[in-house]
N, C-alpha and C positions, 0 to 999 in steps of 0.2 A: 797408407794405409796397412800395409802389411804389418807394419810394426805396432799399431795401434790392436790388430786383432792378436799377436803375438802378446802383447801384454795382457789385455782382458781373459786369454787363454791361461797364461800364467797366472792369473790372480785367481781365476776360476779353481784351477787344479790345487791350488797352494790355500785356499779360502780357511781351511783348519787353522794353518799355522800363522795365518795374517790375524786371524780372530783370536786366537791364543796369546799372540805377543801383544794383541791392542789390551786385551784382559790383564796381562802380566804387568804391561806399563801401570795401567790405572789401580790394580791393586797396590803395586809399588808406591805409585802417587798418595794413595790412601792412606798406606801403612806410616809413611812419612807424615803426612799432614794432620792423621787423627789418632795413629796408633795402631798396637798390634789386635786388640779384642775386636775394635771396630772394624778392621780389615777383615779378621777372620769371620766375622758377621757377616759382611759382604759377599766375602767369598762362598760363603755357604749358600747363603740366599741367591746368589748368581749362580751356582752349580744346582739347586733346586729349580730355578727357574729354567734352565736350561734343558734340564731332563723331564721338565713338569709334564708334557705330552706324553712320554713314556711310561712315567710313573702313572699316570691315569688311566692308561691303556692297560697296565701290568693290574692295577687295582680292579677294573671293570672286570677284569678275566678271572682273577680272584675269588670275587665275589659270586660271579655267574659259575664258576665251579662249585663253589659250596652251596649253594642253592641248588645244582641238579644233585648234588651227594644228598641233600637233606630227603628228596623227593623220592 
């Protein structure tokens, strides 16, 4: 049971590396299968999707600040 706990903690602490390596593998696969342009488009949309909530928060703050300036 201790080994399973260590494994889960290791995965939890290295989750960004694991997700990054999976995404790198998928992008490499799509590059080989579909070409460079399709892979770049896929990577751009993946990055936008990953950061969507952060982008949305920043846009809301920007709009709120602009509306406060006008009043």
